[in-house]
PyMOL Python script that loads the backbone (N, CA, C, O; Angstrom):
from pymol import cmd

cmd.read_pdbstr("""\
ATOM      1  N   MET A   1      18.971   4.319 -22.362  1.00  0.00           N
ATOM      2  CA  MET A   1      19.418   4.451 -20.981  1.00  0.00           C
ATOM      3  C   MET A   1      18.186   4.459 -20.064  1.00  0.00           C
ATOM      4  O   MET A   1      17.278   5.262 -20.277  1.00  0.00           O
ATOM      5  N   PRO A   2      18.133   3.582 -19.049  1.00  0.00           N
ATOM      6  CA  PRO A   2      16.962   3.543 -18.165  1.00  0.00           C
ATOM      7  C   PRO A   2      16.890   4.769 -17.269  1.00  0.00           C
ATOM      8  O   PRO A   2      17.909   5.355 -16.901  1.00  0.00           O
ATOM      9  N   GLU A   3      15.666   5.141 -16.927  1.00  0.00           N
ATOM     10  CA  GLU A   3      15.471   6.285 -16.038  1.00  0.00           C
ATOM     11  C   GLU A   3      15.909   5.932 -14.617  1.00  0.00           C
ATOM     12  O   GLU A   3      15.841   4.777 -14.197  1.00  0.00           O
ATOM     13  N   VAL A   4      16.354   6.946 -13.896  1.00  0.00           N
ATOM     14  CA  VAL A   4      16.769   6.745 -12.505  1.00  0.00           C
ATOM     15  C   VAL A   4      15.576   6.305 -11.671  1.00  0.00           C
ATOM     16  O   VAL A   4      15.721   5.436 -10.811  1.00  0.00           O
ATOM     17  N   ASN A   5      14.399   6.883 -11.901  1.00  0.00           N
ATOM     18  CA  ASN A   5      13.213   6.530 -11.126  1.00  0.00           C
ATOM     19  C   ASN A   5      12.837   5.062 -11.298  1.00  0.00           C
ATOM     20  O   ASN A   5      12.347   4.433 -10.360  1.00  0.00           O
ATOM     21  N   ALA A   6      13.065   4.515 -12.491  1.00  0.00           N
ATOM     22  CA  ALA A   6      12.738   3.115 -12.728  1.00  0.00           C
ATOM     23  C   ALA A   6      13.625   2.203 -11.888  1.00  0.00           C
ATOM     24  O   ALA A   6      13.185   1.128 -11.481  1.00  0.00           O
ATOM     25  N   GLN A   7      14.855   2.604 -11.622  1.00  0.00           N
ATOM     26  CA  GLN A   7      15.774   1.794 -10.832  1.00  0.00           C
ATOM     27  C   GLN A   7      15.414   1.834  -9.350  1.00  0.00           C
ATOM     28  O   GLN A   7      15.699   0.880  -8.626  1.00  0.00           O
ATOM     29  N   LEU A   8      14.801   2.906  -8.888  1.00  0.00           N
ATOM     30  CA  LEU A   8      14.470   3.069  -7.479  1.00  0.00           C
ATOM     31  C   LEU A   8      13.082   2.546  -7.141  1.00  0.00           C
ATOM     32  O   LEU A   8      12.684   2.548  -5.976  1.00  0.00           O
ATOM     33  N   ARG A   9      12.359   2.106  -8.131  1.00  0.00           N
ATOM     34  CA  ARG A   9      10.987   1.669  -7.921  1.00  0.00           C
ATOM     35  C   ARG A   9      10.958   0.387  -7.079  1.00  0.00           C
ATOM     36  O   ARG A   9      11.685  -0.569  -7.348  1.00  0.00           O
ATOM     37  N   VAL A  10      10.107   0.396  -6.066  1.00  0.00           N
ATOM     38  CA  VAL A  10       9.943  -0.750  -5.184  1.00  0.00           C
ATOM     39  C   VAL A  10       8.768  -1.575  -5.692  1.00  0.00           C
ATOM     40  O   VAL A  10       7.746  -1.026  -6.103  1.00  0.00           O
ATOM     41  N   LYS A  11       8.918  -2.894  -5.663  1.00  0.00           N
ATOM     42  CA  LYS A  11       7.825  -3.751  -6.099  1.00  0.00           C
ATOM     43  C   LYS A  11       6.634  -3.566  -5.169  1.00  0.00           C
ATOM     44  O   LYS A  11       6.780  -3.571  -3.947  1.00  0.00           O
ATOM     45  N   ARG A  12       5.471  -3.405  -5.753  1.00  0.00           N
ATOM     46  CA  ARG A  12       4.261  -3.164  -4.987  1.00  0.00           C
ATOM     47  C   ARG A  12       3.549  -4.475  -4.705  1.00  0.00           C
ATOM     48  O   ARG A  12       3.689  -5.452  -5.441  1.00  0.00           O
ATOM     49  N   LEU A  13       2.781  -4.475  -3.618  1.00  0.00           N
ATOM     50  CA  LEU A  13       1.996  -5.648  -3.255  1.00  0.00           C
ATOM     51  C   LEU A  13       0.789  -5.777  -4.181  1.00  0.00           C
ATOM     52  O   LEU A  13       0.304  -4.778  -4.711  1.00  0.00           O
ATOM     53  N   PRO A  14       0.311  -6.984  -4.375  1.00  0.00           N
ATOM     54  CA  PRO A  14      -0.914  -7.158  -5.167  1.00  0.00           C
ATOM     55  C   PRO A  14      -2.107  -6.487  -4.485  1.00  0.00           C
ATOM     56  O   PRO A  14      -2.105  -6.293  -3.269  1.00  0.00           O
ATOM     57  N   ALA A  15      -3.111  -6.138  -5.265  1.00  0.00           N
ATOM     58  CA  ALA A  15      -4.298  -5.444  -4.751  1.00  0.00           C
ATOM     59  C   ALA A  15      -5.014  -6.253  -3.675  1.00  0.00           C
ATOM     60  O   ALA A  15      -5.670  -5.677  -2.807  1.00  0.00           O
ATOM     61  N   SER A  16      -4.901  -7.550  -3.719  1.00  0.00           N
ATOM     62  CA  SER A  16      -5.586  -8.390  -2.727  1.00  0.00           C
ATOM     63  C   SER A  16      -5.068  -8.161  -1.311  1.00  0.00           C
ATOM     64  O   SER A  16      -5.747  -8.514  -0.347  1.00  0.00           O
ATOM     65  N   TYR A  17      -3.886  -7.581  -1.166  1.00  0.00           N
ATOM     66  CA  TYR A  17      -3.319  -7.293   0.155  1.00  0.00           C
ATOM     67  C   TYR A  17      -3.877  -6.012   0.767  1.00  0.00           C
ATOM     68  O   TYR A  17      -3.637  -5.746   1.945  1.00  0.00           O
ATOM     69  N   ALA A  18      -4.610  -5.220   0.004  1.00  0.00           N
ATOM     70  CA  ALA A  18      -5.114  -3.931   0.490  1.00  0.00           C
ATOM     71  C   ALA A  18      -5.974  -4.090   1.733  1.00  0.00           C
ATOM     72  O   ALA A  18      -5.966  -3.219   2.603  1.00  0.00           O
ATOM     73  N   LYS A  19      -6.718  -5.190   1.832  1.00  0.00           N
ATOM     74  CA  LYS A  19      -7.591  -5.376   2.992  1.00  0.00           C
ATOM     75  C   LYS A  19      -6.805  -5.600   4.280  1.00  0.00           C
ATOM     76  O   LYS A  19      -7.377  -5.537   5.368  1.00  0.00           O
ATOM     77  N   TYR A  20      -5.500  -5.859   4.173  1.00  0.00           N
ATOM     78  CA  TYR A  20      -4.635  -5.997   5.346  1.00  0.00           C
ATOM     79  C   TYR A  20      -3.698  -4.803   5.527  1.00  0.00           C
ATOM     80  O   TYR A  20      -3.384  -4.418   6.654  1.00  0.00           O
ATOM     81  N   VAL A  21      -3.256  -4.222   4.414  1.00  0.00           N
ATOM     82  CA  VAL A  21      -2.283  -3.124   4.478  1.00  0.00           C
ATOM     83  C   VAL A  21      -2.918  -1.856   5.050  1.00  0.00           C
ATOM     84  O   VAL A  21      -2.318  -1.194   5.898  1.00  0.00           O
ATOM     85  N   MET A  22      -4.122  -1.512   4.595  1.00  0.00           N
ATOM     86  CA  MET A  22      -4.765  -0.295   5.087  1.00  0.00           C
ATOM     87  C   MET A  22      -5.039  -0.369   6.587  1.00  0.00           C
ATOM     88  O   MET A  22      -4.707   0.582   7.295  1.00  0.00           O
ATOM     89  N   PRO A  23      -5.625  -1.445   7.109  1.00  0.00           N
ATOM     90  CA  PRO A  23      -5.810  -1.514   8.563  1.00  0.00           C
ATOM     91  C   PRO A  23      -4.486  -1.541   9.328  1.00  0.00           C
ATOM     92  O   PRO A  23      -4.402  -1.016  10.438  1.00  0.00           O
ATOM     93  N   PHE A  24      -3.457  -2.146   8.744  1.00  0.00           N
ATOM     94  CA  PHE A  24      -2.154  -2.174   9.404  1.00  0.00           C
ATOM     95  C   PHE A  24      -1.606  -0.765   9.571  1.00  0.00           C
ATOM     96  O   PHE A  24      -1.200  -0.379  10.667  1.00  0.00           O
ATOM     97  N   ILE A  25      -1.593   0.006   8.481  1.00  0.00           N
ATOM     98  CA  ILE A  25      -1.063   1.378   8.529  1.00  0.00           C
ATOM     99  C   ILE A  25      -1.927   2.241   9.449  1.00  0.00           C
ATOM    100  O   ILE A  25      -1.402   2.997  10.267  1.00  0.00           O
ATOM    101  N   LEU A  26      -3.239   2.131   9.317  1.00  0.00           N
ATOM    102  CA  LEU A  26      -4.143   2.915  10.151  1.00  0.00           C
ATOM    103  C   LEU A  26      -3.957   2.580  11.626  1.00  0.00           C
ATOM    104  O   LEU A  26      -3.935   3.479  12.467  1.00  0.00           O
ATOM    105  N   SER A  27      -3.822   1.295  11.946  1.00  0.00           N
ATOM    106  CA  SER A  27      -3.660   0.906  13.354  1.00  0.00           C
ATOM    107  C   SER A  27      -2.328   1.369  13.925  1.00  0.00           C
ATOM    108  O   SER A  27      -2.262   1.749  15.094  1.00  0.00           O
ATOM    109  N   VAL A  28      -1.268   1.347  13.127  1.00  0.00           N
ATOM    110  CA  VAL A  28       0.032   1.834  13.603  1.00  0.00           C
ATOM    111  C   VAL A  28      -0.050   3.323  13.929  1.00  0.00           C
ATOM    112  O   VAL A  28       0.372   3.757  15.001  1.00  0.00           O
ATOM    113  N   LEU A  29      -0.594   4.100  12.996  1.00  0.00           N
ATOM    114  CA  LEU A  29      -0.665   5.551  13.199  1.00  0.00           C
ATOM    115  C   LEU A  29      -1.613   5.934  14.336  1.00  0.00           C
ATOM    116  O   LEU A  29      -1.255   6.731  15.203  1.00  0.00           O
ATOM    117  N   MET A  30      -2.811   5.374  14.331  1.00  0.00           N
ATOM    118  CA  MET A  30      -3.791   5.746  15.351  1.00  0.00           C
ATOM    119  C   MET A  30      -3.364   5.293  16.740  1.00  0.00           C
ATOM    120  O   MET A  30      -3.513   6.048  17.701  1.00  0.00           O
ATOM    121  N   SER A  31      -2.839   4.082  16.869  1.00  0.00           N
ATOM    122  CA  SER A  31      -2.425   3.620  18.196  1.00  0.00           C
ATOM    123  C   SER A  31      -1.231   4.419  18.701  1.00  0.00           C
ATOM    124  O   SER A  31      -1.108   4.651  19.904  1.00  0.00           O
ATOM    125  N   ALA A  32      -0.348   4.846  17.795  1.00  0.00           N
ATOM    126  CA  ALA A  32       0.790   5.680  18.212  1.00  0.00           C
ATOM    127  C   ALA A  32       0.309   7.014  18.758  1.00  0.00           C
ATOM    128  O   ALA A  32       0.765   7.466  19.809  1.00  0.00           O
ATOM    129  N   ILE A  33      -0.613   7.641  18.042  1.00  0.00           N
ATOM    130  CA  ILE A  33      -1.109   8.956  18.455  1.00  0.00           C
ATOM    131  C   ILE A  33      -1.912   8.865  19.753  1.00  0.00           C
ATOM    132  O   ILE A  33      -1.680   9.634  20.686  1.00  0.00           O
ATOM    133  N   VAL A  34      -2.845   7.932  19.808  1.00  0.00           N
ATOM    134  CA  VAL A  34      -3.708   7.824  20.987  1.00  0.00           C
ATOM    135  C   VAL A  34      -2.904   7.416  22.217  1.00  0.00           C
ATOM    136  O   VAL A  34      -3.116   7.963  23.299  1.00  0.00           O
ATOM    137  N   SER A  35      -1.984   6.462  22.066  1.00  0.00           N
ATOM    138  CA  SER A  35      -1.189   6.050  23.226  1.00  0.00           C
ATOM    139  C   SER A  35      -0.234   7.155  23.660  1.00  0.00           C
ATOM    140  O   SER A  35       0.058   7.282  24.849  1.00  0.00           O
ATOM    141  N   ALA A  36       0.259   7.957  22.714  1.00  0.00           N
ATOM    142  CA  ALA A  36       1.129   9.079  23.077  1.00  0.00           C
ATOM    143  C   ALA A  36       0.351  10.119  23.884  1.00  0.00           C
ATOM    144  O   ALA A  36       0.845  10.622  24.893  1.00  0.00           O
ATOM    145  N   VAL A  37      -0.855  10.436  23.443  1.00  0.00           N
ATOM    146  CA  VAL A  37      -1.681  11.406  24.169  1.00  0.00           C
ATOM    147  C   VAL A  37      -2.031  10.874  25.556  1.00  0.00           C
ATOM    148  O   VAL A  37      -1.907  11.594  26.547  1.00  0.00           O
ATOM    149  N   ALA A  38      -2.467   9.621  25.629  1.00  0.00           N
ATOM    150  CA  ALA A  38      -2.855   9.044  26.915  1.00  0.00           C
ATOM    151  C   ALA A  38      -1.659   8.958  27.868  1.00  0.00           C
ATOM    152  O   ALA A  38      -1.794   9.242  29.059  1.00  0.00           O
ATOM    153  N   THR A  39      -0.498   8.571  27.352  1.00  0.00           N
ATOM    154  CA  THR A  39       0.701   8.477  28.186  1.00  0.00           C
ATOM    155  C   THR A  39       1.131   9.855  28.660  1.00  0.00           C
ATOM    156  O   THR A  39       1.479  10.025  29.828  1.00  0.00           O
ATOM    157  N   ALA A  40       1.112  10.842  27.770  1.00  0.00           N
ATOM    158  CA  ALA A  40       1.509  12.200  28.149  1.00  0.00           C
ATOM    159  C   ALA A  40       0.568  12.774  29.196  1.00  0.00           C
ATOM    160  O   ALA A  40       1.008  13.464  30.115  1.00  0.00           O
ATOM    161  N   MET A  41      -0.713  12.496  29.065  1.00  0.00           N
ATOM    162  CA  MET A  41      -1.669  13.002  30.057  1.00  0.00           C
ATOM    163  C   MET A  41      -1.510  12.292  31.400  1.00  0.00           C
ATOM    164  O   MET A  41      -1.786  12.864  32.455  1.00  0.00           O
ATOM    165  N   SER A  42      -1.066  11.053  31.345  1.00  0.00           N
ATOM    166  CA  SER A  42      -0.925  10.270  32.567  1.00  0.00           C
ATOM    167  C   SER A  42       0.366  10.587  33.319  1.00  0.00           C
ATOM    168  O   SER A  42       0.340  10.774  34.535  1.00  0.00           O
ATOM    169  N   VAL A  43       1.492  10.647  32.611  1.00  0.00           N
ATOM    170  CA  VAL A  43       2.798  10.804  33.280  1.00  0.00           C
ATOM    171  C   VAL A  43       3.502  12.114  32.953  1.00  0.00           C
ATOM    172  O   VAL A  43       4.547  12.410  33.533  1.00  0.00           O
ATOM    173  N   GLY A  44       2.947  12.907  32.032  1.00  0.00           N
ATOM    174  CA  GLY A  44       3.600  14.149  31.630  1.00  0.00           C
ATOM    175  C   GLY A  44       4.538  13.912  30.453  1.00  0.00           C
ATOM    176  O   GLY A  44       4.694  12.789  29.972  1.00  0.00           O
ATOM    177  N   ALA A  45       5.154  14.995  30.007  1.00  0.00           N
ATOM    178  CA  ALA A  45       6.008  14.934  28.818  1.00  0.00           C
ATOM    179  C   ALA A  45       7.481  14.852  29.174  1.00  0.00           C
ATOM    180  O   ALA A  45       8.315  15.391  28.447  1.00  0.00           O
ATOM    181  N   GLY A  46       7.816  14.209  30.247  1.00  0.00           N
ATOM    182  CA  GLY A  46       9.212  14.102  30.679  1.00  0.00           C
ATOM    183  C   GLY A  46       9.810  12.745  30.350  1.00  0.00           C
ATOM    184  O   GLY A  46       9.337  12.046  29.454  1.00  0.00           O
ATOM    185  N   PRO A  47      10.844  12.386  31.076  1.00  0.00           N
ATOM    186  CA  PRO A  47      11.510  11.105  30.846  1.00  0.00           C
ATOM    187  C   PRO A  47      10.594   9.900  31.057  1.00  0.00           C
ATOM    188  O   PRO A  47      10.766   8.868  30.409  1.00  0.00           O
ATOM    189  N   SER A  48       9.635  10.027  31.951  1.00  0.00           N
ATOM    190  CA  SER A  48       8.685   8.929  32.175  1.00  0.00           C
ATOM    191  C   SER A  48       7.882   8.622  30.919  1.00  0.00           C
ATOM    192  O   SER A  48       7.520   7.473  30.669  1.00  0.00           O
ATOM    193  N   PHE A  49       7.606   9.658  30.130  1.00  0.00           N
ATOM    194  CA  PHE A  49       6.885   9.464  28.878  1.00  0.00           C
ATOM    195  C   PHE A  49       7.688   8.565  27.946  1.00  0.00           C
ATOM    196  O   PHE A  49       7.152   7.619  27.369  1.00  0.00           O
ATOM    197  N   LEU A  50       8.975   8.865  27.803  1.00  0.00           N
ATOM    198  CA  LEU A  50       9.820   8.090  26.884  1.00  0.00           C
ATOM    199  C   LEU A  50       9.972   6.638  27.330  1.00  0.00           C
ATOM    200  O   LEU A  50      10.177   5.750  26.502  1.00  0.00           O
ATOM    201  N   VAL A  51       9.874   6.399  28.618  1.00  0.00           N
ATOM    202  CA  VAL A  51       9.967   5.037  29.137  1.00  0.00           C
ATOM    203  C   VAL A  51       8.636   4.296  28.963  1.00  0.00           C
ATOM    204  O   VAL A  51       8.626   3.120  28.600  1.00  0.00           O
ATOM    205  N   GLY A  52       7.534   4.964  29.217  1.00  0.00           N
ATOM    206  CA  GLY A  52       6.231   4.306  29.213  1.00  0.00           C
ATOM    207  C   GLY A  52       5.540   4.203  27.881  1.00  0.00           C
ATOM    208  O   GLY A  52       4.769   3.271  27.651  1.00  0.00           O
ATOM    209  N   TRP A  53       5.803   5.156  26.986  1.00  0.00           N
ATOM    210  CA  TRP A  53       5.052   5.198  25.734  1.00  0.00           C
ATOM    211  C   TRP A  53       5.274   3.993  24.822  1.00  0.00           C
ATOM    212  O   TRP A  53       4.285   3.480  24.299  1.00  0.00           O
ATOM    213  N   PRO A  54       6.489   3.502  24.590  1.00  0.00           N
ATOM    214  CA  PRO A  54       6.633   2.355  23.682  1.00  0.00           C
ATOM    215  C   PRO A  54       5.822   1.125  24.111  1.00  0.00           C
ATOM    216  O   PRO A  54       5.236   0.446  23.268  1.00  0.00           O
ATOM    217  N   GLY A  55       5.788   0.841  25.402  1.00  0.00           N
ATOM    218  CA  GLY A  55       4.991  -0.286  25.879  1.00  0.00           C
ATOM    219  C   GLY A  55       3.503  -0.052  25.693  1.00  0.00           C
ATOM    220  O   GLY A  55       2.761  -0.960  25.320  1.00  0.00           O
ATOM    221  N   ALA A  56       3.072   1.182  25.959  1.00  0.00           N
ATOM    222  CA  ALA A  56       1.661   1.531  25.761  1.00  0.00           C
ATOM    223  C   ALA A  56       1.290   1.441  24.286  1.00  0.00           C
ATOM    224  O   ALA A  56       0.199   0.982  23.945  1.00  0.00           O
ATOM    225  N   TRP A  57       2.197   1.879  23.405  1.00  0.00           N
ATOM    226  CA  TRP A  57       1.952   1.813  21.965  1.00  0.00           C
ATOM    227  C   TRP A  57       1.832   0.361  21.517  1.00  0.00           C
ATOM    228  O   TRP A  57       0.929   0.021  20.752  1.00  0.00           O
ATOM    229  N   CYS A  58       2.718  -0.484  21.979  1.00  0.00           N
ATOM    230  CA  CYS A  58       2.685  -1.897  21.604  1.00  0.00           C
ATOM    231  C   CYS A  58       1.377  -2.545  22.053  1.00  0.00           C
ATOM    232  O   CYS A  58       0.729  -3.247  21.278  1.00  0.00           O
ATOM    233  N   ALA A  59       0.998  -2.312  23.284  1.00  0.00           N
ATOM    234  CA  ALA A  59      -0.252  -2.883  23.789  1.00  0.00           C
ATOM    235  C   ALA A  59      -1.452  -2.351  23.012  1.00  0.00           C
ATOM    236  O   ALA A  59      -2.379  -3.098  22.702  1.00  0.00           O
ATOM    237  N   SER A  60      -1.430  -1.055  22.699  1.00  0.00           N
ATOM    238  CA  SER A  60      -2.524  -0.453  21.937  1.00  0.00           C
ATOM    239  C   SER A  60      -2.606  -1.042  20.541  1.00  0.00           C
ATOM    240  O   SER A  60      -3.698  -1.335  20.055  1.00  0.00           O
ATOM    241  N   TRP A  61      -1.466  -1.217  19.895  1.00  0.00           N
ATOM    242  CA  TRP A  61      -1.462  -1.757  18.534  1.00  0.00           C
ATOM    243  C   TRP A  61      -1.942  -3.211  18.513  1.00  0.00           C
ATOM    244  O   TRP A  61      -2.637  -3.624  17.585  1.00  0.00           O
ATOM    245  N   LEU A  62      -1.570  -3.986  19.540  1.00  0.00           N
ATOM    246  CA  LEU A  62      -2.010  -5.379  19.602  1.00  0.00           C
ATOM    247  C   LEU A  62      -3.529  -5.501  19.685  1.00  0.00           C
ATOM    248  O   LEU A  62      -4.096  -6.521  19.294  1.00  0.00           O
ATOM    249  N   VAL A  63      -4.176  -4.471  20.189  1.00  0.00           N
ATOM    250  CA  VAL A  63      -5.643  -4.440  20.221  1.00  0.00           C
ATOM    251  C   VAL A  63      -6.184  -3.807  18.937  1.00  0.00           C
ATOM    252  O   VAL A  63      -7.171  -4.289  18.381  1.00  0.00           O
ATOM    253  N   ALA A  64      -5.551  -2.740  18.466  1.00  0.00           N
ATOM    254  CA  ALA A  64      -6.073  -1.957  17.345  1.00  0.00           C
ATOM    255  C   ALA A  64      -6.084  -2.729  16.028  1.00  0.00           C
ATOM    256  O   ALA A  64      -7.082  -2.681  15.308  1.00  0.00           O
ATOM    257  N   PHE A  65      -5.023  -3.429  15.695  1.00  0.00           N
ATOM    258  CA  PHE A  65      -4.946  -4.087  14.387  1.00  0.00           C
ATOM    259  C   PHE A  65      -6.003  -5.179  14.224  1.00  0.00           C
ATOM    260  O   PHE A  65      -6.750  -5.146  13.245  1.00  0.00           O
ATOM    261  N   PRO A  66      -6.098  -6.148  15.142  1.00  0.00           N
ATOM    262  CA  PRO A  66      -7.152  -7.155  14.960  1.00  0.00           C
ATOM    263  C   PRO A  66      -8.556  -6.556  15.016  1.00  0.00           C
ATOM    264  O   PRO A  66      -9.466  -7.026  14.332  1.00  0.00           O
ATOM    265  N   THR A  67      -8.727  -5.510  15.839  1.00  0.00           N
ATOM    266  CA  THR A  67     -10.036  -4.863  15.907  1.00  0.00           C
ATOM    267  C   THR A  67     -10.408  -4.269  14.558  1.00  0.00           C
ATOM    268  O   THR A  67     -11.539  -4.429  14.100  1.00  0.00           O
ATOM    269  N   LEU A  68      -9.468  -3.587  13.920  1.00  0.00           N
ATOM    270  CA  LEU A  68      -9.740  -3.024  12.597  1.00  0.00           C
ATOM    271  C   LEU A  68     -10.045  -4.105  11.569  1.00  0.00           C
ATOM    272  O   LEU A  68     -10.929  -3.929  10.730  1.00  0.00           O
ATOM    273  N   LEU A  69      -9.331  -5.209  11.623  1.00  0.00           N
ATOM    274  CA  LEU A  69      -9.609  -6.297  10.682  1.00  0.00           C
ATOM    275  C   LEU A  69     -11.045  -6.798  10.821  1.00  0.00           C
ATOM    276  O   LEU A  69     -11.679  -7.167   9.833  1.00  0.00           O
ATOM    277  N   VAL A  70     -11.547  -6.808  12.044  1.00  0.00           N
ATOM    278  CA  VAL A  70     -12.895  -7.312  12.300  1.00  0.00           C
ATOM    279  C   VAL A  70     -13.965  -6.271  11.957  1.00  0.00           C
ATOM    280  O   VAL A  70     -14.963  -6.608  11.320  1.00  0.00           O
ATOM    281  N   VAL A  71     -13.775  -5.024  12.364  1.00  0.00           N
ATOM    282  CA  VAL A  71     -14.851  -4.033  12.256  1.00  0.00           C
ATOM    283  C   VAL A  71     -14.832  -3.201  10.974  1.00  0.00           C
ATOM    284  O   VAL A  71     -15.809  -2.506  10.694  1.00  0.00           O
ATOM    285  N   LEU A  72     -13.769  -3.246  10.197  1.00  0.00           N
ATOM    286  CA  LEU A  72     -13.672  -2.360   9.043  1.00  0.00           C
ATOM    287  C   LEU A  72     -14.758  -2.627   7.999  1.00  0.00           C
ATOM    288  O   LEU A  72     -15.276  -1.676   7.412  1.00  0.00           O
ATOM    289  N   SER A  73     -15.115  -3.869   7.752  1.00  0.00           N
ATOM    290  CA  SER A  73     -16.172  -4.132   6.769  1.00  0.00           C
ATOM    291  C   SER A  73     -17.510  -3.594   7.262  1.00  0.00           C
ATOM    292  O   SER A  73     -18.307  -3.094   6.468  1.00  0.00           O
ATOM    293  N   PHE A  74     -17.762  -3.692   8.569  1.00  0.00           N
ATOM    294  CA  PHE A  74     -18.984  -3.136   9.153  1.00  0.00           C
ATOM    295  C   PHE A  74     -18.999  -1.609   9.008  1.00  0.00           C
ATOM    296  O   PHE A  74     -20.031  -1.029   8.669  1.00  0.00           O
ATOM    297  N   VAL A  75     -17.877  -0.968   9.258  1.00  0.00           N
ATOM    298  CA  VAL A  75     -17.769   0.488   9.134  1.00  0.00           C
ATOM    299  C   VAL A  75     -17.988   0.915   7.681  1.00  0.00           C
ATOM    300  O   VAL A  75     -18.641   1.926   7.424  1.00  0.00           O
ATOM    301  N   ARG A  76     -17.451   0.156   6.744  1.00  0.00           N
ATOM    302  CA  ARG A  76     -17.668   0.484   5.326  1.00  0.00           C
ATOM    303  C   ARG A  76     -19.143   0.401   4.957  1.00  0.00           C
ATOM    304  O   ARG A  76     -19.635   1.235   4.197  1.00  0.00           O
ATOM    305  N   ARG A  77     -19.862  -0.599   5.486  1.00  0.00           N
ATOM    306  CA  ARG A  77     -21.296  -0.716   5.217  1.00  0.00           C
ATOM    307  C   ARG A  77     -22.063   0.469   5.799  1.00  0.00           C
ATOM    308  O   ARG A  77     -22.990   0.979   5.168  1.00  0.00           O
ATOM    309  N   ILE A  78     -21.690   0.902   6.977  1.00  0.00           N
ATOM    310  CA  ILE A  78     -22.325   2.072   7.581  1.00  0.00           C
ATOM    311  C   ILE A  78     -22.054   3.304   6.722  1.00  0.00           C
ATOM    312  O   ILE A  78     -22.955   4.104   6.474  1.00  0.00           O
ATOM    313  N   MET A  79     -20.818   3.451   6.273  1.00  0.00           N
ATOM    314  CA  MET A  79     -20.450   4.601   5.454  1.00  0.00           C
ATOM    315  C   MET A  79     -21.259   4.635   4.159  1.00  0.00           C
ATOM    316  O   MET A  79     -21.734   5.697   3.757  1.00  0.00           O
ATOM    317  N   VAL A  80     -21.419   3.490   3.507  1.00  0.00           N
ATOM    318  CA  VAL A  80     -22.193   3.425   2.266  1.00  0.00           C
ATOM    319  C   VAL A  80     -23.645   3.816   2.527  1.00  0.00           C
ATOM    320  O   VAL A  80     -24.291   4.417   1.668  1.00  0.00           O
ATOM    321  N   ALA A  81     -24.153   3.484   3.691  1.00  0.00           N
ATOM    322  CA  ALA A  81     -25.547   3.802   4.015  1.00  0.00           C
ATOM    323  C   ALA A  81     -25.768   5.278   4.282  1.00  0.00           C
ATOM    324  O   ALA A  81     -26.885   5.763   4.102  1.00  0.00           O
ATOM    325  N   ILE A  82     -24.744   6.015   4.706  1.00  0.00           N
ATOM    326  CA  ILE A  82     -24.957   7.433   5.069  1.00  0.00           C
ATOM    327  C   ILE A  82     -24.308   8.433   4.126  1.00  0.00           C
ATOM    328  O   ILE A  82     -24.520   9.637   4.270  1.00  0.00           O
ATOM    329  N   VAL A  83     -23.511   7.957   3.151  1.00  0.00           N
ATOM    330  CA  VAL A  83     -22.829   8.859   2.217  1.00  0.00           C
ATOM    331  C   VAL A  83     -23.369   8.674   0.811  1.00  0.00           C
ATOM    332  O   VAL A  83     -23.498   7.550   0.326  1.00  0.00           O
ATOM    333  N   GLU A  84     -23.683   9.785   0.164  1.00  0.00           N
ATOM    334  CA  GLU A  84     -24.145   9.744  -1.231  1.00  0.00           C
ATOM    335  C   GLU A  84     -23.035   9.201  -2.128  1.00  0.00           C
ATOM    336  O   GLU A  84     -21.870   9.553  -1.948  1.00  0.00           O
ATOM    337  N   PRO A  85     -23.387   8.346  -3.096  1.00  0.00           N
ATOM    338  CA  PRO A  85     -22.365   7.899  -4.047  1.00  0.00           C
ATOM    339  C   PRO A  85     -21.893   9.064  -4.916  1.00  0.00           C
ATOM    340  O   PRO A  85     -22.652   9.992  -5.194  1.00  0.00           O
ATOM    341  N   GLN A  86     -20.653   9.002  -5.332  1.00  0.00           N
ATOM    342  CA  GLN A  86     -20.077  10.058  -6.168  1.00  0.00           C
ATOM    343  C   GLN A  86     -20.690   9.973  -7.571  1.00  0.00           C
ATOM    344  O   GLN A  86     -20.855   8.883  -8.119  1.00  0.00           O
ATOM    345  N   LYS A  87     -21.022  11.126  -8.139  1.00  0.00           N
ATOM    346  CA  LYS A  87     -21.631  11.150  -9.472  1.00  0.00           C
ATOM    347  C   LYS A  87     -20.620  11.398 -10.537  1.00  0.00           C
ATOM    348  O   LYS A  87     -20.967  11.449 -11.717  1.00  0.00           O
TER     349      LYS A  87
END
""", "prot")
cmd.dss("prot")
cmd.show_as("cartoon", "prot")
cmd.util.cbc("prot")
cmd.orient("prot")
């Protein structure tokens, strides 16, 4: 009898997609948080926030994702230069 967990398992992407998936997830989360803070500080936490935030998030994400694709390899090189390798 197959395990229940085996039936619910979702097919995973190949490892070669990691260079796109990580920046995608990071850009979605970071642009959501930053645009929410900026919108709340600009218009307050009322109904205007709910109207303005989705557009601000979309515009922020359209900048954040391609930016991460371009700068992430540079950031990794900087990180390798300043962080001791794990022993």
